[in-house]
NUBA-163495 format. One record per residue (C-alpha): residue in three letters; x, y, z. Coordinates in steps of 0.001 Angstrom, whole numbers, always signed. Example, Ala and Ser with C-alpha at 12.3 -4.5 7.8 and 13.67 -1.06 7.14 Angstrom:
// NUBA-163495
<pt aa="ALA" xx="+12300" yy="-4500" zz="+7800"/>
<pt aa="SER" xx="+13670" yy="-1060" zz="+7140"/>
END
This chain:
// NUBA-163495
<pt aa="MET" xx="-54659" yy="-20327" zz="+194647"/>
<pt aa="LYS" xx="-51646" yy="-18212" zz="+193901"/>
<pt aa="LYS" xx="-51681" yy="-16751" zz="+190399"/>
<pt aa="VAL" xx="-48354" yy="-17636" zz="+188798"/>
<pt aa="TYR" xx="-47582" yy="-16572" zz="+185231"/>
<pt aa="GLN" xx="-45564" yy="-18424" zz="+182654"/>
<pt aa="THR" xx="-42191" yy="-17030" zz="+181628"/>
<pt aa="VAL" xx="-41740" yy="-18954" zz="+178370"/>
<pt aa="ILE" xx="-44321" yy="-18472" zz="+175626"/>
<pt aa="ASP" xx="-43501" yy="-20850" zz="+172802"/>
<pt aa="LYS" xx="-45464" yy="-23317" zz="+170680"/>
<pt aa="THR" xx="-43432" yy="-26360" zz="+171710"/>
<pt aa="ILE" xx="-41587" yy="-25566" zz="+174962"/>
<pt aa="GLY" xx="-43755" yy="-23016" zz="+176752"/>
<pt aa="ASN" xx="-44168" yy="-23372" zz="+180498"/>
<pt aa="CYS" xx="-47913" yy="-22859" zz="+180968"/>
<pt aa="MET" xx="-48202" yy="-26311" zz="+182544"/>
<pt aa="GLN" xx="-45457" yy="-25470" zz="+185040"/>
<pt aa="ALA" xx="-47148" yy="-22162" zz="+185914"/>
<pt aa="THR" xx="-50571" yy="-23784" zz="+186255"/>
<pt aa="ILE" xx="-49314" yy="-26484" zz="+188641"/>
<pt aa="ALA" xx="-47391" yy="-23820" zz="+190615"/>
<pt aa="SER" xx="-50592" yy="-21757" zz="+190868"/>
<pt aa="LEU" xx="-52716" yy="-24674" zz="+192054"/>
<pt aa="LEU" xx="-50162" yy="-25815" zz="+194646"/>
<pt aa="ASP" xx="-49367" yy="-22245" zz="+195827"/>
<pt aa="LEU" xx="-45708" yy="-22631" zz="+194880"/>
<pt aa="GLU" xx="-43143" yy="-20424" zz="+193223"/>
<pt aa="LEU" xx="-42554" yy="-21173" zz="+189548"/>
<pt aa="ASN" xx="-38912" yy="-22107" zz="+190065"/>
<pt aa="VAL" xx="-39705" yy="-25009" zz="+192443"/>
<pt aa="VAL" xx="-41983" yy="-26740" zz="+189907"/>
<pt aa="PRO" xx="-40377" yy="-28667" zz="+187031"/>
<pt aa="ASN" xx="-41027" yy="-27486" zz="+183504"/>
<pt aa="PHE" xx="-42665" yy="-30802" zz="+182646"/>
<pt aa="ILE" xx="-42669" yy="-30229" zz="+178889"/>
<pt aa="LEU" xx="-38850" yy="-30289" zz="+178827"/>
<pt aa="GLU" xx="-38727" yy="-33891" zz="+180049"/>
<pt aa="PRO" xx="-37011" yy="-36279" zz="+177595"/>
<pt aa="LYS" xx="-39061" yy="-38628" zz="+175421"/>
<pt aa="ASN" xx="-42412" yy="-37246" zz="+176558"/>
<pt aa="ASN" xx="-41925" yy="-38275" zz="+180198"/>
<pt aa="TRP" xx="-43791" yy="-35180" zz="+181342"/>
<pt aa="PHE" xx="-46672" yy="-37179" zz="+182794"/>
<pt aa="GLN" xx="-44482" yy="-39399" zz="+184977"/>
<pt aa="THR" xx="-42580" yy="-36339" zz="+186212"/>
<pt aa="MET" xx="-45822" yy="-34483" zz="+186958"/>
<pt aa="TYR" xx="-47328" yy="-37512" zz="+188699"/>
<pt aa="ARG" xx="-44243" yy="-37943" zz="+190912"/>
<pt aa="PHE" xx="-44076" yy="-34201" zz="+191672"/>
<pt aa="LEU" xx="-47733" yy="-34152" zz="+192740"/>
<pt aa="LYS" xx="-47301" yy="-37243" zz="+194900"/>
<pt aa="ASP" xx="-44117" yy="-35891" zz="+196506"/>
<pt aa="ASN" xx="-45974" yy="-32698" zz="+197388"/>
<pt aa="GLY" xx="-48994" yy="-34358" zz="+199012"/>
<pt aa="TYR" xx="-51364" yy="-34516" zz="+196029"/>
<pt aa="GLU" xx="-52848" yy="-37324" zz="+194007"/>
<pt aa="PHE" xx="-53802" yy="-37614" zz="+190366"/>
<pt aa="ASN" xx="-57236" yy="-39219" zz="+190001"/>
<pt aa="GLY" xx="-57566" yy="-39375" zz="+186218"/>
<pt aa="THR" xx="-58490" yy="-37151" zz="+183326"/>
<pt aa="LEU" xx="-61858" yy="-36048" zz="+182000"/>
<pt aa="TYR" xx="-61873" yy="-35700" zz="+178206"/>
<pt aa="ASN" xx="-64237" yy="-33518" zz="+176241"/>
<pt aa="ILE" xx="-65795" yy="-35946" zz="+173770"/>
<pt aa="GLU" xx="-66644" yy="-33096" zz="+171392"/>
<pt aa="ASP" xx="-62903" yy="-32677" zz="+170829"/>
<pt aa="SER" xx="-62823" yy="-35717" zz="+168527"/>
<pt aa="ARG" xx="-64803" yy="-33788" zz="+165902"/>
<pt aa="ILE" xx="-62262" yy="-30953" zz="+165989"/>
<pt aa="ARG" xx="-59264" yy="-33259" zz="+165636"/>
<pt aa="GLY" xx="-60669" yy="-35636" zz="+163018"/>
<pt aa="GLU" xx="-60875" yy="-39394" zz="+162506"/>
<pt aa="TYR" xx="-57502" yy="-40420" zz="+163955"/>
<pt aa="HIS" xx="-58290" yy="-38643" zz="+167160"/>
<pt aa="SER" xx="-61829" yy="-40071" zz="+167184"/>
<pt aa="SER" xx="-60593" yy="-43619" zz="+167789"/>
<pt aa="TYR" xx="-58229" yy="-42309" zz="+170467"/>
<pt aa="MET" xx="-61089" yy="-40506" zz="+172206"/>
<pt aa="GLU" xx="-63402" yy="-43530" zz="+171955"/>
<pt aa="HIS" xx="-60747" yy="-45573" zz="+173755"/>
<pt aa="TYR" xx="-60453" yy="-43021" zz="+176579"/>
<pt aa="ASN" xx="-64193" yy="-42441" zz="+176812"/>
<pt aa="LYS" xx="-64597" yy="-46163" zz="+177498"/>
<pt aa="ILE" xx="-61943" yy="-46020" zz="+180195"/>
<pt aa="ILE" xx="-63602" yy="-43190" zz="+182078"/>
<pt aa="ASN" xx="-67191" yy="-44170" zz="+181216"/>
<pt aa="SER" xx="-67792" yy="-40732" zz="+179848"/>
<pt aa="ASP" xx="-70005" yy="-41188" zz="+176845"/>
<pt aa="ASN" xx="-72025" yy="-38036" zz="+177334"/>
<pt aa="LYS" xx="-71475" yy="-34477" zz="+178486"/>
<pt aa="ASP" xx="-73456" yy="-34879" zz="+181694"/>
<pt aa="ASN" xx="-71038" yy="-37538" zz="+182988"/>
<pt aa="ASN" xx="-68081" yy="-35151" zz="+182716"/>
<pt aa="LEU" xx="-69959" yy="-32324" zz="+184387"/>
<pt aa="GLU" xx="-71176" yy="-34579" zz="+187183"/>
<pt aa="ARG" xx="-67749" yy="-36136" zz="+187714"/>
<pt aa="LEU" xx="-66116" yy="-32704" zz="+187916"/>
<pt aa="LYS" xx="-68712" yy="-31400" zz="+190348"/>
<pt aa="ASN" xx="-68119" yy="-34465" zz="+192568"/>
<pt aa="SER" xx="-64362" yy="-33916" zz="+192649"/>
<pt aa="LYS" xx="-62810" yy="-31644" zz="+195274"/>
<pt aa="GLY" xx="-59969" yy="-30477" zz="+193084"/>
<pt aa="ILE" xx="-57563" yy="-28210" zz="+194909"/>
<pt aa="ASP" xx="-59707" yy="-25779" zz="+196881"/>
<pt aa="GLY" xx="-62345" yy="-26170" zz="+194157"/>
<pt aa="PHE" xx="-59945" yy="-25443" zz="+191281"/>
<pt aa="PHE" xx="-58761" yy="-27758" zz="+188509"/>
<pt aa="TYR" xx="-55966" yy="-28011" zz="+185953"/>
<pt aa="ALA" xx="-57463" yy="-27942" zz="+182446"/>
<pt aa="SER" xx="-56383" yy="-27664" zz="+178828"/>
<pt aa="VAL" xx="-57771" yy="-25466" zz="+176086"/>
<pt aa="TYR" xx="-56491" yy="-24847" zz="+172583"/>
<pt aa="SER" xx="-53785" yy="-22203" zz="+172489"/>
<pt aa="PRO" xx="-55292" yy="-18910" zz="+171325"/>
<pt aa="ARG" xx="-51992" yy="-17938" zz="+169727"/>
<pt aa="PHE" xx="-50777" yy="-21218" zz="+168258"/>
<pt aa="VAL" xx="-53912" yy="-23138" zz="+167247"/>
<pt aa="ASN" xx="-53913" yy="-24243" zz="+163616"/>
<pt aa="LEU" xx="-56177" yy="-27032" zz="+162334"/>
<pt aa="MET" xx="-53613" yy="-27814" zz="+159636"/>
<pt aa="ASP" xx="-51125" yy="-28978" zz="+162291"/>
<pt aa="LYS" xx="-51012" yy="-32721" zz="+162948"/>
<pt aa="HIS" xx="-50981" yy="-32051" zz="+166696"/>
<pt aa="LEU" xx="-53039" yy="-29088" zz="+167830"/>
<pt aa="THR" xx="-51293" yy="-26970" zz="+170446"/>
<pt aa="GLY" xx="-52885" yy="-27039" zz="+173866"/>
<pt aa="HIS" xx="-52605" yy="-24505" zz="+176643"/>
<pt aa="ALA" xx="-52938" yy="-25073" zz="+180416"/>
<pt aa="VAL" xx="-55398" yy="-23022" zz="+182495"/>
<pt aa="ILE" xx="-57208" yy="-23268" zz="+185828"/>
<pt aa="ILE" xx="-60977" yy="-23743" zz="+185976"/>
<pt aa="ASP" xx="-63656" yy="-24063" zz="+188630"/>
<pt aa="SER" xx="-66210" yy="-26885" zz="+188836"/>
<pt aa="SER" xx="-68488" yy="-25125" zz="+186350"/>
<pt aa="PHE" xx="-65742" yy="-25042" zz="+183691"/>
<pt aa="ASN" xx="-65218" yy="-21300" zz="+184152"/>
<pt aa="ILE" xx="-61626" yy="-20334" zz="+183439"/>
<pt aa="VAL" xx="-60415" yy="-18558" zz="+186576"/>
<pt aa="HIS" xx="-56705" yy="-18199" zz="+185770"/>
<pt aa="ASP" xx="-54736" yy="-18225" zz="+182547"/>
<pt aa="PRO" xx="-50985" yy="-18297" zz="+183203"/>
<pt aa="ASN" xx="-50207" yy="-16452" zz="+179973"/>
<pt aa="PRO" xx="-50194" yy="-12753" zz="+180904"/>
<pt aa="ASN" xx="-51141" yy="-11911" zz="+177297"/>
<pt aa="TYR" xx="-54478" yy="-13718" zz="+177731"/>
<pt aa="LYS" xx="-55700" yy="-12009" zz="+180903"/>
<pt aa="ASP" xx="-58546" yy="-10276" zz="+179045"/>
<pt aa="ILE" xx="-59433" yy="-13118" zz="+176693"/>
<pt aa="ILE" xx="-63158" yy="-13553" zz="+176247"/>
<pt aa="LYS" xx="-63341" yy="-16845" zz="+174354"/>
<pt aa="TYR" xx="-60894" yy="-19674" zz="+173660"/>
<pt aa="PRO" xx="-60582" yy="-21365" zz="+170246"/>
<pt aa="TYR" xx="-63473" yy="-23688" zz="+169381"/>
<pt aa="ALA" xx="-65338" yy="-22825" zz="+172588"/>
<pt aa="ASP" xx="-68650" yy="-22798" zz="+170737"/>
<pt aa="GLU" xx="-68023" yy="-26203" zz="+169153"/>
<pt aa="LEU" xx="-66558" yy="-27828" zz="+172266"/>
<pt aa="GLY" xx="-68766" yy="-26329" zz="+174953"/>
<pt aa="TYR" xx="-67324" yy="-26100" zz="+178469"/>
<pt aa="ASN" xx="-65672" yy="-22729" zz="+177614"/>
<pt aa="GLY" xx="-63379" yy="-24539" zz="+175183"/>
<pt aa="VAL" xx="-61947" yy="-26950" zz="+177780"/>
<pt aa="ILE" xx="-60434" yy="-30035" zz="+176113"/>
<pt aa="ASP" xx="-59590" yy="-32026" zz="+179217"/>
<pt aa="VAL" xx="-59350" yy="-31729" zz="+182997"/>
<pt aa="PHE" xx="-56841" yy="-33360" zz="+185345"/>
<pt aa="LEU" xx="-58481" yy="-34495" zz="+188565"/>
<pt aa="ILE" xx="-55875" yy="-33566" zz="+191171"/>
<pt aa="GLU" xx="-56674" yy="-33542" zz="+194886"/>
<pt aa="LYS" xx="-54754" yy="-33027" zz="+198102"/>
<pt aa="LYS" xx="-54154" yy="-36295" zz="+199936"/>
<pt aa="ASN" xx="-55779" yy="-36517" zz="+203326"/>
<pt aa="ASP" xx="-53491" yy="-36849" zz="+206363"/>
<pt aa="GLU" xx="-54057" yy="-40619" zz="+206724"/>
<pt aa="GLU" xx="-52936" yy="-41225" zz="+203121"/>
<pt aa="LYS" xx="-49818" yy="-39114" zz="+203635"/>
<pt aa="ILE" xx="-48775" yy="-41227" zz="+206622"/>
<pt aa="GLU" xx="-49217" yy="-44489" zz="+204662"/>
<pt aa="ASN" xx="-47138" yy="-43254" zz="+201722"/>
END
């Protein structure tokens, strides 16, 4: 993993996601799209295509079910829907699923609440992209201002060092690359 740092620190258009993907894929920041700038929230499709084009696959998202209590009732129904999809109705399922995933050299893209921009009064809480290992330890934060951070917002309430969700991204094996 190459530690790449974000260059834009902003509540709505920061590039922590771009820097995190660049770090995981050992790429320079300028060759990775700034996904958050995609029109009409097309960031996921752009990220998915970028990963695929670079020999990686997206295998789903693990959601921290404790997050629904932080976000309130509206988010609770949203989380219940996703928990059913991934069959993750308890903490042990997430931990086990993460430990069984290879990730990228044992590292994973994850989201936490932004230490600088979190505000429970906001309708949409601001997330921040980081890299974790299979034990939910944060091993790289792309924001250079957070290099010495000890605890992320709501870490005690959420568990998992404050991780909200984890993208399961893995390198395709050579046989899959040939087929695609």
